[in-house]
N, C-alpha and C positions, 0 to 999 in steps of 0.2 A: 504730739500732744495736742489734747482736748481740753477746753475751758466751758466754762458757763458764767453769764456777765451779767451784772445788775444795771439799773438805770442810769445812774449817775457816773459808772464807768463809762457806759455805751456814750453817754451824751459828751464827756470829755474827750474820746478818741474820735468823734464826728467831727470835733472841733480842731483836731490838731492835723497839720499839712502832711505829716508823714505817717498817717493811721495805716497805712499799707503793712508797717512792720508789724503790727499786731497779727496779721493773717500770715506771716512769715515766721513768728513765733509759735504761732497756735495752728495746727489743721484744720480746726474749725471751732468756732465758738457757739455754742448752744445759747439761745435768746429764749428764756419762758415767756408765755403769753403774760403773766403778769409784770413782767418787764416792759414787754410792748404794749400792753395799754397804758403806760405812762408815758411813752415817747408821743411827743404834741408837734416840737418845733420841725420846721422843714429841712434844717439840715440834717437833724439827726434823723428824720425818717427818710432822706434821700442815703443816708450812709447806711442804715439798715436794709432799705430795699436794694440798693446796690452789693452790698454783704451777702443779702439771701440770693441774689440774680447768679452771683459767681462762685455762691457756694460756700464762702467764707464762715459765712453765719449760718445758723438751722435754727428754725422756731422749734419750740418744745412746749407741749401741752403736758403738764404736771397730772398724773393720775390722781386718783382722788385719794390715797393713801399717801401720797407723797404732800398732798395738799394739807391735810389733817396734821402731819407732822409738822411741816411748815407754820401750820396755824398755832401748834403746839409751841413752837420756838418762839412766835412773836409772844403770845401770852406768857411763856418764862423770861422772856424780856422785860416784860412790864411790871411782871410782879417780883422779880429780884434786884432790890436797891441797888446791887453790885453791879449789874449789868446796863449796858447802854440799849435804848430801845432799839428795836429792828421792825422793820415793815415787812409786809408779806411778800414782796418782789423779793429782798437781798434771803429773807429765810428759805423761801424755794429754792435762791440758788444754792445754799449750804446743804440742803437736802439732797439736791442732785450730784453737788460735788461729794457728798459722802456717799451715795448710793452708787454713783459710777464712778468714782476715781477722779472725777475730773478738777482741774484748777480753778478755783473760785475767784472771779476778778470783780474787786470791789475797792471804793474809797470808805465804805461806810465802815464808821469805826465801831459800832455796836456788832456787827457782822464778823469783825476781826476778832472783837473781845469775846464772842459767842464761841468760835472756834477755838481759842484759847483755852476757855476756861470750862466749857461742858465737856466731860469725859468721851462721850460719844462722837464729839466732832473734833477733838485733837488731831487726830489724823488728816483732817481736810485741808488741803494746801491754800491756801488765800494769798493772793497777789493784788498788791496796788499797781498803778500807773508807773509807779518808779520802780518796781520789780521788771514789769514787762520791758522798760528802759534799760535796765542794767542788764537784761538776758540777752537784748537785741545787741548790745554793745560787746557783753561776752561771744557770742555767736558772730560778732562783725558783720550783722546786718544792719546796724547804723555803723558810720564812721566818723570820723573827725572829734572835734572836740566835745566830750562827754558833757562839760558844763554848761556850753553852749546849748547843744540840744536838750536839756533839761530847762535850761531857761526860755527856750523857744516852745517847749510843751506848756510850761507855767504862764509865758505871757499870752498864749492861744486859749488856753483852757481857764484861766485864772486859778490854778491848782498851783500852790505854794507847798515844797517840800523842805525837811529841815537839812540843815548844812550835814551833817552826818550820813543821811542818806544819799545826797549829790555825791560827796566823797567816796562812797561806796560804787556809785557807777562809775566814778574815776578810777578807782582801783580795778574794777573789775575789765574796764577797757584796756588797761593798760598789761593786765596779766593772761590776757587770752592770745 
């Protein structure tokens, strides 16, 4: 399985002590240039550098055509009151997800809403970190108490999940 990740997702996973599970769930994660341009802090830079060196992450330079499409998505998000704003890095990820059939990894609610509301993006699979954790438990890549693991992720990344999302991870860990 292949994915493309945006900046916030990469930053969160750089903070998580069990981040290696991301690379067990996905064969490779594409990181577009627009995402790398936003990576500034040392822990995230080190995470990306190691991921690139080990072949878990792959640098991607979008084509001019893909950038035009991503720019149109940004403008659509800004001009449509019912949509949340999406910035260029997230839009590039959505375009790559649609064009390549990759899972889009994001915590950006605007990107999630676009994928759900625009006809041409409805087929794009968008995962948040909780979805990766759920899949890792489903495949038994993570074991132990799933509630504790989600709490660890939340503590280390400062990302909070709704109780029903945590319950879904717990259910998946029991049924696999």
